[in-house]
Phi, psi and omega in degrees: 000147184303314183298319179296320180300317179297321179295319179297320178295322178297320180295320178297321178297320178296323178300320178296317178300319181297319178297319179293336181297335179297340178294345178293342181301329180294332181271337179156154184294320183295321178296321180294319178299317179300316181297319181293318178296320178300316182296316180298317180295318181297318179296321179298317178297317181297318180299319179295319180295322179297322180295320183261000183308309180303323179292321179295317180296317179299317179297319179297319179296321179294323181291318188260359179288157181293132180293162178301130182241148184233157172238123174267109188277002181195108177207127181272075185291345178275358185299147182299329181298337182257001189302318184283348185227024187299319178299316179294321179299315179294318180295318179295324177297315178299315181297329180280354180091015177277106187282326185215141177234134174267122183252102181276147173275168178233344180193162179304332181296341178244013177302313182296320182298314182291324178297312182291325178294317178298315181296320182288330186258350182082014178261194184232168186216166177228156180237135178176175178251117180291143181299335179277359180243011182292343177285352179263359181230160173240169185301326180294342177288346180300324179294328175297316178297315182299316180294324177295319178294316179302315179295321183291341179299341176274358182256115182295346179271359175270125191235345187194169168266120181172159006269127178234177176135211183221146175228108179256017180263314183286124180290149174091354178282141181285106185293319181296319178294320175302313182297321180297313180292323177299311182298315181294322181284332170296317178298321178297317178298320178293320181301320184256009178054053182242147172287165180239148172256110190261131168272121193236019189294117178056029186218019189300315184296319179292321176299314180298319179299319178295320178296315180293323179300328180266010178067039186295337181296338178265002183260119192288338192285331177059227180153203182229128170273100189286141178051054187290135176207055178250198179277169176296322179297317178294321177301314179297327177297314178294318179299319179296340178261012174089018182263150165263158182245131184269132178234140183212224188300328181300331181294340185278352180274122182304331182275357178279066191296318182294313180298317181293324177294315178299316181298329182273338189251334183294154178304135184297337181285359182242015183251133170231160181253150180204163173247331190057029179308140004271011184266181180042061179294148174292170187306315186292331176280322180295329182270352180290157180238115354286161178303139183258146175292151178286152177216160179300336179297342179281349188301314180300323179288322174300320180296333177299326177295314178300316180298318180294320180295328185254357181073033180260164163275163176298323181296320179293319178300317179295316183295314183292311184290329175293315178299321180292320178296320178295322179291322181289329186232082185302326179291329173297315179301317180296320179297314180296318181296334181276351182275147177295143181276000000 
């Protein structure tokens, strides 16, 4: 070990000093005795250090090594539920080891908010029209979205088109309008070679059909199927088109059998972590009185569930999911690599 080698070299140096100490005899007997005692004591100390050297070096490495870092691939930090405590939410995320948060937009009306929040906090953002917000836009607004994306391509903190997709769970949403915006935003992602952050609730098969219709398997950027809760066949469909699958607070509920099974069985190279803050709180927040909004600071504890399901350490979970997030969002990886360590 490096540390032991340095200790041995130090001991050899002391030995040389000890040999030179005999030269004190010329100056007097008392000086020579002092030199010999010094050498014997120094050698005793060195022998002890060599025995414990590896332990000392290991401890030092543990103390000074970089702490476990996480990426939250989906959190609406601009949400009104967090408005009164946003500074604290960001500080708690940093303290928890969450290095980066992806902040998706939901409509043109909050594009500026997510961009400015990302810039102020050092996180990253995505732009798009959420399927639950299509009633707030008209088709002519698509050009507004396109121009915003074009401008954002010059911003290294802009990483994806999102949140986009389909929601067939909430009653009363205009399905045709959702489909139109989904199709147009997929084309936009292809135009600018960007990954997408997909909202997939109760709509996986239709989403997959749209991706295949546009030849997404030949499109390198892929993306993330956020808050995934489909079948294994649907999961494999997204994976086959280059997507990672997002898992978060829902996975922490023991009765969420399908999500937990997917989290434990899918290839590890296709899993990313998210909170969807302030939504989809983990079990401990959902059961609190009163229920608390979700925040990125919960991500490491959410990850403990993933680690337990797969038999991983927390460090392995952080390493794998971080690598997957970087692969899914290349501009995020470039942004992180450009930051000082």
